[in-house]
N, C-alpha and C positions, 0 to 999 in steps of 0.2 A: 432430828437424829443427831447425836453428839459424836464428834471424831476425837478419837483417842489418839494421842502422839505415838509414833513409832521410835521416837528417840529415846534410847535408854537413859535411866537417870544415872549421875555421876557415880553413886554408891554401887549400882547394880554392875555398871560396865568395869568399874575399878576392881570389884571383887572376882569378876570373871577373868580380868587380865590378871590378877594376883595370882589366881588359882592356876592358870596357865604358866605364869613365871615359875611358881614354886615347882610344877610338874617338869618343866624344862630344865631348871636349875639340878632336880634330882637326877634327871637323866644325863645331863652333861658335867655334873660335878662343879659347876660353876654358880655362884650366886649373883653375878653381874651380868646381865643380858638386857642392855637397854634398848635393843632393837627388836624384841619380841612382838609380835602383834596378834591380835585376836581378831577372829572374823566375825562380825556381827551383822545378820541379814545382808550377807554377801559383801560388806564394806571391810576393808582391811584397816583397823584402827592401830595406829601406833601409840604407845602410852605417852609421848611427849604431845602428840597432836591432841589427844584426849586431855591431857592437863592443861593444855594452852585454852582448849575450847571452854574448859569449865572454870578458867582462872583458878587453877591451884598452883600457887607460886612455890610452894615447899616441895610438892611433888616435882615440879619442873626443876628445880635445884638439885634435887636427888637425882633425877635422870641424867640432867646435864653434867652432873659430877661423876657419874657413873660412864660417861662417854658418849651420850646420846647425841646424834648428828642434829645440830639444830636448823640444818639446811634441808634436811630431808622433805621431800614433797609427797602429799597423798596423791590419790588417784586423779584428783581434779586439778593437781599442780599447784597446791597451795602447801606452803611452810608454816611451821608453828606460829610464826610472825603474823601472817596473814590470817590464821585462825583466831588469834587474839582479837584482831579487830573485827573480824567477822561477826564474832560472838560478843562484841561491846556491849555493855548493858545500857539500855535505854533508860534515862533519868527523867521521870517525870514529876518527881517531888524530891524534896530535901530531907526525907526520912532517912534514919540512920541505916536503915536496911540497904536504901538506894546508895547512899554514901560509901558503905562498906564494899558493895559491888565494883563501884567505880573505882575505889582505891586498890582493890583485888586486880582489876584489869590492868591499872597504870603500874602495880608492881611486876606482874608477869611481862608487860612491854618491856619496861626498863630492865629487866632481868634478860631477857633476850638480847636486848641492844648491848647491854655490858658485856654479854658473853661472846660479842663480836659478830651477830649474825649480818648479813648483807640486808641492809634496810631499804637497798634499792631493788630487790630482788623482785621480778614480776610474776603473776599468776599466769600459768600456761595452760589456760583452757578458756572456760565459758565467760571468764571475766576481762577477755580481750587484753591481756599484757598488762594488766594494771598493777601498780605497786603498792605497798602497805599505805603510803600517803593518799593515793586514789581512795582506797578502800575506807580511809578515816573520814574522807567527806561523804563517800557513798552512805556509810554508816553513821554518820553524824558525830563524829568523835573528836571534838575540839582539843581535848587535852591530848589526845594520842597524836594530833598535828604537832603541837608544841614538843611532845618528847621525841618524835621521829626526826624532827628537824634538828633538835639539839645533839642528835647522834648522825648527823650528816645525810639526811635525806634530801632527794633532789627535788626541789619544789617545782621544777620546770621539767620533770619527767612526763613523757607523753605515753599513751595507751595506743592501742592498734589503730584509733581513729583519730590520732593526733590530739587527744585533748589532755591537757593538763589537770593537775587538781584544782587549780583556780578556774578552769572552764568549768568543771563539775560544780564547785561551791557557787558560782555566779549562775549557772544555768538551774539552780534550784534554789536561788535566792537565800542562801545561808549567809547572813550579814556578818556573823562574827567569825565565821572560818574564812569568808573571803576577806575580811579585814586581818586577820591572822597570816594568812598567805601572802597578802601584798606587803606587810611589814617583813616578812622573812624572805623578800626578794622575788617573788614570782614576776614573770614577765606580764606585764598587764595588757600589752598590745598582742601577744603571741596568736598567730592565727593556727586553728586546727586545719585537717585535711580539706573542709569544706570552706575555708577562708574565714571562718567566723571566729571574733575575738571573744573573750569573756564578756564584753559589754554587748555584743549581738546576742548573746546567749540569754543574758540577764534581761534584756529589753523584750525577748521575746517570751520569756517566761512570766515576766510581769504583765505583757499585754494579753497574753493568752488564760490567764487565770479566770476562773469562773466566778470568784467573789471579787470583791473590791480590793484594790491593792492596799496592804498594811503598812505601817510605818517603816516596819523592819525591810519591807520588800523596797520602798523607796530609798531608805538609807543605804540598802545594798546596791543599787545602781549608783547612788550619789557617791559612796567609797570609791567606786571604781573611777568615775570621772574626777573627782578630787585629787585623785592619785596618778592622773595622766593618762586615761583611758581616751582614745581618740574617737569622738563621735561621727566622723566623717569617713572613716575607713572602710573600704568596701569588700564584702566577701566574693567568693567566685561567682555568685549571683549577680555580682554588680550592685548589691545594696548596701548601704549603711545602715548603722543602728537607727538614725534618724527617718530613713526610707522606710524602715520595717515599723517604726512607731505611727508614722503616717498613715501606711498602708492598712494597719489595724485600728486607725482611727482613735488613738489614745492622747489626748490633749494634755495630760499630765507629764505623760513622758516627753511629749514635744517641747513643753516649756523647761522641762529638766534638761534636755539636751542642749536646747537653745542658750541656757543660762551657762552652759559650758563650752560655749564656742562653736556648735554645729551649724552649717551652712544651710539654711531652709531653701535656698536657690541652688544648690548643686544637684545636678540630675543624676540618675541612675546610668549605669553602664547601657541600658537599653534607651536612654534619653528621656525618661520619664522624671517629671518633677514631683515634689512632695504633693502638690495639688492632683496631678494626674493619678498618682498612686492611691491617694485618699478617695477619689471619685470612682476609680476602676472597681471597688469593692461595695456592693449595694447595701450591705449592714451598716456602712459608714453613713449613710444618707440621712439616717436619723440625727446625728451629732451637728446640729445647725450651727452651734457656736465654733466648733472646730473648722468647719466650712467657711465661716466669717473670717476667721483669724487667718487662715490659708491665703483666702483672697486678698486679704490686706497686705499680708508679708511678702506674698510671692511677686518677684520682679525679675524680668518683664514678665507680666501677667498673660499667660498663654494656657490653653487647655489641651494642647496638642502635643503629642511625643514627637522623637525625632524623625518618624516615618510619617507624620502628618495624621496619625490616628487619633481619634477622640478615645476618652476613657470608655469602658464597656457600658456603663450605666447610662451614658448620654446618647447611645446608639439605639436605646430601647424606645420605641413609639409612646410608651406612657409617660416618658419623661420629656418629651419635644419640647413643652413648654418651658422648662427649667433650662433645657439646652440653649433655646434661644436667647432666654434671659442672659444667659452666662456669655454666650457669643458677642450679645450687644454689650456687655460690661467689659469684655476684654478689649473692645474697640474704643472705648471711651478713654480720654486722656486722664492721668491721675491728678488728683487736686493736689494743691500745694500743701494743704492741711494733711492728707492721706499721706503724702510723701514724708512730711515731718514726723508723722505719728510713727510709721514704718521704721525710719531710721532711729527714732529715739528708743523705741522698743528694744530693736535688734542690738543696739550698743549698750544698753543699760538693762536689759533684763537679767543680767547675772548679778554681780556684787554691787552695782551702782543703783540698783532700783530702790533700796531703803533709803539711800542717801537722797535721791529724788523726792521720796514721800515726806521728807523733812522741809524741803524748799519750795516745792510746788504747790499752788492751791488743790485743795482736794479735788475740785471739779476736773481741773487739767491732769492731775495724775490718774484719776479713773478713767478719762478719755483714751489716755495713753496705753494704759494696761488692762482696762477692764471692758471696755466697749468697742464691740467689733462690728455692729451693724453696718451694713452697705446699703442694701435693699432687701426687700421680702423675698427670698427665694426658698421656697419650701417643698422639697422632695416628696414629702407626704401628701402634698396636693395632687402629685402626679399618681401616687398609688391609690389615693382615694378615688381620683377621676377614672382610673383603670377599673376599679371594683365597680363603680356605677355603671360604666359603659357595659361591662360584662353582664350586671344585673339586668341592665334594660335589654341586652340582647336575647338573654335566655327568657325573658319574660315575653 
């Protein structure tokens, strides 16, 4: 079954509006009625709103010259400025047609800005008090970000949930828009109402992707870190971006955050270490490499939180063998080799790692940065034993 769009074409609607305008002009004796409206399927449509939605720059000029109010809002609380952004063309190719649509949208946006519209006006409706700059991020319009900022748009404006445009860009891993907003002066460590910074949102977005993180995803997080995003800031849940990365079992994010100064031994507000948060989620148990890394880097090495509780997985009978192994491990004194490895890694995982590659023997470099075996602790064995036990019981 095919679905036909109920949205009228530009020509159909404009013809209807023109006919309406002429009728009204004949009735009133005036040919300049910029505020007339036409009802289409119960929606009141103002000509300037329609021209903005369809990127008709010449029509917008005529209406503005005739005295149309550029700040008037539709029933959803949107001004013509908002509508230009909401209907921003999606450019997937560099074809002449796509380029023409983009240029038309940019022309309409500049026209409104030059006319003196309030570039920081908020949508009063379902878009939660977002400004045109917020909408530029939502509808992935990087050139609109540049145009709006050049006319004084507030890059640190917040919506109803305290989100800035940078929060939105980082939370959707939009690398180019994130970089632009940072250059335009966005507050990189600003917290929204839940206490999350743009880095918190970027880490969660990257960690929860169903597919493997792309180079652009990594660059988006790196862009934030390189320009001063603090990896140890805690949100209102008491978690830092590093805590979130460990809780979700993302080694790539852990390495990236450690390279920019994150403290692997900082506990959450609830007194939980990165190792505790990692072990607290059962899906992480398949990531043996990250477990070994956290066991090596955590100091002092402990499995308990501040209330003396173990991670949830270690309280399950099927993992009793692994729990006992880990409890024995934390009681053993650290070897000098292990202490040196941990200290060198944490001090050099950032900018000095490549310098060390040039001076250290290859085997020693690999030991410090690539070798994480402590002893064989496999949680999959516990799962296998549990399955076997259930099988024997059922038989």
